TIVEX-108328 format. One record per residue (C-alpha): residue in one letter; x, y, z. Coordinates in Angstrom, 1 decimal. Example, Ala and Ser with C-alpha at 12.3 -4.5 7.8 and 13.67 -1.06 7.14 Angstrom:
<"A",<12.3,-4.5,7.8>>,
<"S",<13.7,-1.1,7.1>>,
! end
This chain:
<"X",<125.5,118.8,132.8>>,
<"X",<122.2,117.4,131.3>>,
<"X",<120.2,119.8,133.6>>,
<"X",<122.2,122.7,132.5>>,
<"X",<121.7,121.8,128.6>>,
<"X",<118.0,121.6,129.3>>,
<"X",<117.9,124.9,131.0>>,
<"X",<119.9,126.4,128.1>>,
<"X",<117.5,125.2,125.6>>,
<"X",<114.4,126.4,127.6>>,
<"X",<116.2,129.9,127.9>>,
<"X",<116.6,129.9,124.2>>,
<"X",<112.8,129.0,123.7>>,
<"X",<111.7,131.8,126.0>>,
<"X",<114.6,134.2,125.1>>,
<"X",<113.1,137.8,125.0>>,
<"X",<114.2,140.5,122.2>>,
<"X",<113.4,143.9,123.9>>,
<"X",<113.5,145.5,120.5>>,
<"X",<110.8,143.2,119.1>>,
<"X",<107.9,144.5,121.2>>,
<"X",<105.7,146.9,119.3>>,
<"X",<102.6,148.3,121.2>>,
<"X",<101.6,151.0,118.5>>,
<"X",<101.3,148.5,116.1>>,
<"X",<99.1,146.3,118.3>>,
<"X",<96.7,149.2,119.2>>,
<"X",<96.4,150.0,115.4>>,
<"X",<95.3,146.5,114.9>>,
<"X",<92.8,146.2,117.8>>,
<"X",<91.3,149.7,116.8>>,
<"X",<90.7,148.2,113.3>>,
<"X",<89.5,144.8,114.5>>,
<"X",<86.7,146.4,116.7>>,
<"X",<84.9,147.3,113.5>>,
<"X",<84.2,143.6,112.4>>,
<"X",<83.6,142.7,116.0>>,
<"X",<80.8,145.3,116.5>>,
<"X",<79.4,144.6,113.0>>,
<"X",<79.0,140.9,113.6>>,
<"X",<77.5,141.6,117.1>>,
<"X",<75.0,143.7,115.3>>,
<"X",<74.0,141.2,112.8>>,
<"X",<74.4,138.1,114.9>>,
<"X",<76.7,135.9,112.8>>,
<"X",<79.8,135.6,114.9>>,
<"X",<80.8,132.4,112.7>>,
<"X",<82.2,134.8,110.2>>,
<"X",<84.3,136.9,112.5>>,
<"X",<87.4,134.6,112.2>>,
<"X",<87.5,135.1,108.6>>,
<"X",<87.4,139.0,108.8>>,
<"X",<90.0,139.0,111.7>>,
<"X",<92.4,136.9,109.7>>,
<"X",<91.9,139.0,106.7>>,
<"X",<92.6,142.2,108.7>>,
<"X",<95.7,140.8,110.3>>,
<"X",<97.3,139.0,107.4>>,
<"X",<96.7,141.9,105.2>>,
<"X",<98.7,144.0,107.7>>,
<"X",<101.4,141.5,107.7>>,
<"X",<101.7,141.4,104.0>>,
<"X",<101.7,145.3,103.6>>,
<"X",<104.8,146.2,101.6>>,
<"X",<104.9,149.8,102.7>>,
<"X",<105.8,152.6,100.4>>,
<"X",<103.4,155.0,98.8>>,
<"X",<99.7,154.5,99.3>>,
<"X",<98.9,153.4,95.7>>,
<"X",<101.5,150.9,95.7>>,
<"X",<100.5,149.6,99.0>>,
<"X",<96.8,149.4,98.2>>,
<"X",<97.5,147.6,95.0>>,
<"X",<99.6,145.0,96.6>>,
<"X",<97.0,144.5,99.5>>,
<"X",<94.2,144.3,97.1>>,
<"X",<95.9,141.5,95.1>>,
<"X",<96.7,139.8,98.6>>,
<"X",<93.1,140.2,99.4>>,
<"X",<91.9,138.6,96.2>>,
<"X",<94.2,135.8,96.3>>,
<"X",<93.0,135.2,100.0>>,
<"X",<89.4,135.5,98.9>>,
<"X",<90.1,132.6,96.3>>,
<"X",<91.8,130.5,99.0>>,
<"X",<88.9,131.2,101.4>>,
<"X",<86.3,130.2,98.8>>,
<"X",<88.3,127.0,98.0>>,
<"X",<88.8,126.0,101.7>>,
<"X",<85.2,126.6,102.8>>,
<"X",<84.0,125.1,99.6>>,
<"X",<85.5,121.7,99.8>>,
<"X",<85.4,121.5,103.5>>,
<"X",<82.6,118.7,103.2>>,
<"X",<84.4,116.8,100.5>>,
<"X",<86.3,113.5,100.9>>,
<"X",<89.5,113.7,102.6>>,
<"X",<91.5,112.8,99.5>>,
<"X",<90.3,116.1,97.9>>,
<"X",<91.6,118.0,101.0>>,
<"X",<95.0,116.3,100.8>>,
<"X",<95.2,117.1,97.2>>,
<"X",<94.3,120.7,97.6>>,
<"X",<96.7,121.2,100.4>>,
<"X",<99.4,119.7,98.4>>,
<"X",<98.8,122.0,95.4>>,
<"X",<98.3,125.3,97.6>>,
<"X",<101.6,124.5,99.5>>,
<"X",<103.4,123.8,96.3>>,
<"X",<102.4,127.1,94.7>>,
<"X",<103.0,129.0,97.8>>,
<"X",<106.6,127.5,98.0>>,
<"X",<107.3,128.4,94.3>>,
<"X",<106.5,132.0,95.1>>,
<"X",<109.9,132.3,96.5>>,
<"X",<111.1,133.0,93.1>>,
<"X",<109.3,136.4,93.2>>,
<"X",<111.2,137.5,96.3>>,
<"X",<111.1,136.6,100.2>>,
<"X",<108.3,139.1,100.8>>,
<"X",<105.8,137.5,98.5>>,
<"X",<106.9,134.1,99.7>>,
<"X",<105.8,135.1,103.3>>,
<"X",<102.6,136.6,101.9>>,
<"X",<101.9,133.2,100.2>>,
<"X",<102.9,131.3,103.5>>,
<"X",<100.3,133.4,105.4>>,
<"X",<97.8,132.3,102.8>>,
<"X",<98.9,128.7,103.0>>,
<"X",<98.3,128.7,106.7>>,
<"X",<94.9,130.4,106.4>>,
<"X",<93.8,127.8,103.8>>,
<"X",<94.5,124.9,106.3>>,
<"X",<92.6,126.9,109.0>>,
<"X",<89.5,127.3,106.6>>,
<"X",<89.5,123.5,105.9>>,
<"X",<89.5,122.8,109.8>>,
<"X",<86.8,125.2,110.5>>,
<"X",<84.8,124.3,107.4>>,
<"X",<85.0,120.6,108.5>>,
<"X",<83.8,121.6,112.0>>,
<"X",<80.9,123.5,110.5>>,
<"X",<79.8,120.4,108.7>>,
<"X",<80.0,118.3,111.7>>,
<"X",<77.6,120.8,113.6>>,
<"X",<74.4,120.7,111.9>>,
<"X",<72.9,123.6,114.1>>,
<"X",<75.6,126.1,112.6>>,
<"X",<74.9,127.6,109.1>>,
<"X",<78.1,128.9,107.2>>,
<"X",<77.8,130.2,103.6>>,
<"X",<80.9,130.1,101.5>>,
<"X",<80.3,133.4,100.0>>,
<"X",<79.7,135.1,103.4>>,
<"X",<83.0,133.8,104.6>>,
<"X",<84.7,135.1,101.4>>,
<"X",<83.0,138.5,102.0>>,
<"X",<84.1,138.6,105.6>>,
<"X",<87.9,137.9,104.6>>,
<"X",<87.6,140.5,101.8>>,
<"X",<86.1,143.0,104.2>>,
<"X",<89.0,142.5,106.6>>,
<"X",<91.7,143.0,104.0>>,
<"X",<89.7,146.0,102.5>>,
<"X",<89.6,147.4,106.0>>,
<"X",<93.4,147.3,106.3>>,
<"X",<93.5,149.5,103.1>>,
<"X",<90.9,152.0,104.7>>,
<"X",<93.3,152.3,107.7>>,
<"X",<96.4,152.7,105.5>>,
<"X",<94.6,155.4,103.6>>,
<"X",<93.6,157.3,106.8>>,
<"X",<97.1,157.0,108.0>>,
<"X",<98.5,158.2,104.8>>,
<"X",<96.2,161.3,105.0>>,
<"X",<97.0,162.1,108.7>>,
<"X",<100.8,161.7,108.1>>,
<"X",<100.6,164.2,105.2>>,
<"X",<100.6,161.8,102.3>>,
<"X",<104.0,160.7,102.8>>,
<"X",<105.5,157.2,102.1>>,
<"X",<105.6,154.8,105.0>>,
<"X",<107.9,151.7,105.7>>,
<"X",<106.0,148.4,106.0>>,
<"X",<104.1,148.2,109.3>>,
<"X",<105.7,144.9,110.3>>,
<"X",<109.3,146.1,109.6>>,
<"X",<110.8,142.7,110.9>>,
<"X",<109.4,140.8,108.0>>,
<"X",<111.3,140.3,104.8>>,
<"X",<110.8,143.4,102.4>>,
<"X",<112.7,141.7,99.4>>,
<"X",<110.7,141.5,96.3>>,
<"X",<113.4,141.0,93.8>>,
<"X",<112.9,138.0,91.5>>,
<"X",<115.1,135.1,91.7>>,
<"X",<115.8,132.2,89.2>>,
<"X",<113.5,129.2,89.8>>,
<"X",<116.5,126.8,90.5>>,
<"X",<116.4,123.1,91.0>>,
<"X",<117.0,123.2,94.7>>,
<"X",<114.2,125.8,95.2>>,
<"X",<111.6,123.6,93.4>>,
<"X",<112.8,120.5,95.2>>,
<"X",<112.3,122.2,98.4>>,
<"X",<108.8,123.5,97.5>>,
<"X",<108.0,120.0,96.5>>,
<"X",<109.3,118.3,99.8>>,
<"X",<107.2,121.0,101.6>>,
<"X",<104.1,120.2,99.6>>,
<"X",<104.6,116.3,100.2>>,
<"X",<105.1,116.9,103.8>>,
<"X",<101.9,119.0,104.1>>,
<"X",<99.9,116.4,102.1>>,
<"X",<101.3,113.6,104.4>>,
<"X",<100.2,115.6,107.5>>,
<"X",<96.8,116.4,106.1>>,
<"X",<96.0,112.8,105.3>>,
<"X",<95.6,111.5,108.9>>,
<"X",<94.3,114.8,110.0>>,
<"X",<91.1,114.6,107.8>>,
<"X",<91.3,110.8,106.6>>,
<"X",<91.2,109.5,110.2>>,
<"X",<88.7,112.2,111.2>>,
<"X",<91.1,113.2,114.1>>,
<"X",<89.6,115.5,116.6>>,
<"X",<91.0,119.2,115.7>>,
<"X",<93.4,117.3,113.5>>,
<"X",<94.0,120.4,111.3>>,
<"X",<96.4,121.6,114.1>>,
<"X",<98.8,118.9,112.7>>,
<"X",<99.4,120.3,109.2>>,
<"X",<99.4,124.0,110.7>>,
<"X",<102.2,123.0,113.2>>,
<"X",<104.1,121.5,110.5>>,
<"X",<104.2,124.3,108.1>>,
<"X",<104.9,126.7,110.7>>,
<"X",<107.7,124.6,112.0>>,
<"X",<109.5,124.2,108.5>>,
<"X",<112.3,126.9,108.3>>,
<"X",<115.0,127.5,105.9>>,
<"X",<117.6,125.6,108.2>>,
<"X",<117.3,122.7,110.5>>,
<"X",<118.6,124.7,113.6>>,
<"X",<115.9,127.5,112.9>>,
<"X",<113.3,124.5,112.5>>,
<"X",<114.2,123.0,115.8>>,
<"X",<114.0,126.3,117.6>>,
<"X",<110.7,127.2,116.0>>,
<"X",<109.3,123.8,116.7>>,
<"X",<110.0,123.8,120.2>>,
<"X",<108.6,127.5,120.4>>,
<"X",<105.6,126.6,118.6>>,
<"X",<104.8,123.6,120.9>>,
<"X",<105.4,125.5,124.1>>,
<"X",<103.2,128.1,122.8>>,
<"X",<100.4,125.7,121.8>>,
<"X",<100.5,124.2,125.2>>,
<"X",<100.3,127.6,127.1>>,
<"X",<97.6,128.8,124.7>>,
<"X",<95.4,125.6,124.9>>,
<"X",<95.6,125.8,128.8>>,
<"X",<94.7,129.5,128.7>>,
<"X",<91.8,128.7,126.2>>,
<"X",<90.5,125.9,128.3>>,
<"X",<90.3,128.0,131.4>>,
<"X",<88.5,130.7,129.6>>,
<"X",<86.0,128.4,128.2>>,
<"X",<85.1,127.3,131.6>>,
<"X",<83.3,130.5,132.1>>,
<"X",<80.2,130.0,129.9>>,
<"X",<79.6,126.4,131.2>>,
<"X",<77.4,127.4,134.0>>,
<"X",<75.7,130.4,132.2>>,
<"X",<72.3,130.5,130.6>>,
<"X",<70.2,132.9,128.7>>,
<"X",<71.4,136.6,129.0>>,
<"X",<74.3,135.9,131.1>>,
<"X",<75.4,133.4,128.5>>,
<"X",<75.1,135.8,125.8>>,
<"X",<77.0,138.5,127.9>>,
<"X",<79.7,136.0,128.8>>,
<"X",<80.3,134.9,125.1>>,
<"X",<80.6,138.6,123.9>>,
<"X",<83.0,139.2,126.8>>,
<"X",<85.1,136.3,125.7>>,
<"X",<85.2,137.6,122.2>>,
<"X",<86.6,140.9,123.6>>,
<"X",<89.2,138.8,125.5>>,
<"X",<90.0,136.9,122.3>>,
<"X",<90.7,140.3,120.5>>,
<"X",<92.8,141.4,123.4>>,
<"X",<94.9,138.3,123.1>>,
<"X",<95.4,138.7,119.4>>,
<"X",<96.3,142.3,120.0>>,
<"X",<99.1,141.0,122.3>>,
<"X",<100.1,138.6,119.7>>,
<"X",<100.5,141.5,117.1>>,
<"X",<102.6,143.4,119.7>>,
<"X",<105.1,140.6,120.7>>,
<"X",<105.4,138.6,117.4>>,
<"X",<109.2,139.4,117.4>>,
<"X",<109.6,139.7,121.2>>,
<"X",<109.3,136.0,121.7>>,
<"X",<107.8,133.5,119.3>>,
<"X",<106.7,131.0,122.1>>,
<"X",<104.8,133.7,123.7>>,
<"X",<103.4,135.0,120.5>>,
<"X",<102.2,131.5,119.6>>,
<"X",<100.5,131.3,123.0>>,
<"X",<98.6,134.4,122.5>>,
<"X",<97.5,133.7,119.0>>,
<"X",<96.6,130.1,119.9>>,
<"X",<94.5,131.2,122.9>>,
<"X",<92.7,133.9,121.1>>,
<"X",<92.1,131.7,117.9>>,
<"X",<90.8,128.9,120.0>>,
<"X",<88.3,131.0,121.9>>,
<"X",<86.8,132.2,118.6>>,
<"X",<86.6,128.7,117.1>>,
<"X",<85.1,127.1,120.3>>,
<"X",<82.5,129.8,121.0>>,
<"X",<80.2,128.8,117.8>>,
<"X",<81.4,125.2,118.0>>,
<"X",<81.6,124.2,121.8>>,
<"X",<83.8,121.3,122.5>>,
<"X",<84.9,119.3,125.5>>,
<"X",<88.1,120.1,127.3>>,
<"X",<89.9,117.0,125.9>>,
<"X",<90.0,118.9,122.7>>,
<"X",<92.8,121.0,124.0>>,
<"X",<94.9,118.0,124.9>>,
<"X",<94.3,116.8,121.2>>,
<"X",<95.5,120.1,119.9>>,
<"X",<98.6,119.9,121.9>>,
<"X",<99.2,116.4,120.7>>,
<"X",<98.6,117.2,116.9>>,
<"X",<101.0,120.2,117.3>>,
<"X",<103.6,117.9,118.7>>,
<"X",<103.2,115.5,115.8>>,
<"X",<103.1,118.5,113.4>>,
<"X",<106.4,119.9,114.5>>,
<"X",<107.8,116.3,114.5>>,
<"X",<107.0,116.2,110.7>>,
<"X",<108.5,119.6,110.2>>,
<"X",<111.8,118.5,112.0>>,
<"X",<112.0,115.2,110.0>>,
<"X",<111.4,117.0,106.7>>,
<"X",<114.2,119.6,107.3>>,
<"X",<116.6,116.9,108.4>>,
<"X",<115.8,115.0,105.2>>,
<"X",<116.2,118.0,103.2>>,
<"X",<119.4,118.8,104.8>>,
<"X",<120.8,115.4,104.1>>,
<"X",<119.6,115.5,100.5>>,
<"X",<121.3,119.0,100.0>>,
<"X",<124.6,117.7,101.5>>,
<"X",<124.4,114.5,99.2>>,
<"X",<123.6,116.8,96.1>>,
<"X",<126.8,119.0,97.2>>,
<"X",<129.1,116.0,97.6>>,
<"X",<128.0,114.2,94.3>>,
<"X",<130.7,114.2,91.7>>,
<"X",<129.8,116.3,88.5>>,
<"X",<128.6,114.7,85.5>>,
<"X",<131.1,113.9,82.6>>,
<"X",<130.6,116.3,79.9>>,
! end
């Protein structure tokens, strides 16, 4: 019975949705991503590639569809907001951990309150929230490696260039398709932009998420954990509107992190024995492999979340580790912090559910 239950849960974690795979979207992403890849190869500053790729990918995810003017204006606003988040993250990356916790709390709170402007804008704010935590982790890593030089303005420019590139891609597609309105490229994401009243439960849930993220960020940077920023990232990704969704997402996120970390560790074995021109060639090849992994992530996002997480994690890990080489125990730490992060997400959703139940059962106040 126990074995059957375990197999049933595993089958849910790796359950495939045939309608959720989209190769044309993935090919469109990789075609656009080749532009920043070649540009940074040419100028020799690969430390800015991650910002450009995230700017491109997240702008595509936040694309609301419709007419070109409507899409361009919304993506431009998203890109500018992301530029501010990028500047803040890389700007305070070398500050005391208390400032990092406060910044994560504030950004998460604001992102949570955007639910009042529609689910689509909340998803866009969630993407920026995740990117902000990534910027903090990468920025802290840059400060710990004195041989790497990273300028805040250049990171902001890379992000802005990535989001602007998506606007250029949509413009080209708009012209090719006869200037007709198009649906949002990621149709599976919520498209609702209707405003909602800022109710007390909504504010309370946003506050709980912000406190949880602050609590997850504190040990990650306060204790100087190796790759500790994976802890708050896992926590925010795991927190879903319901406890059941959170449990499934947490299990899928953990499985994906383990698979992605294993793949990245195997790939990073390749440059260990290479030197000189061969090392240069291997590193450029690994960047192409990372791009292909991200392309697969774009294709299978709604096919299976665990496999999507594995592809994205492996691709990002390769891009992060190439300019900042680490030992292979780092992959184990990342899985450990992911486990802790999803645990925090589960605990928060459990407490939120109990609080909501208590509020619903509370007797009304006398008039």
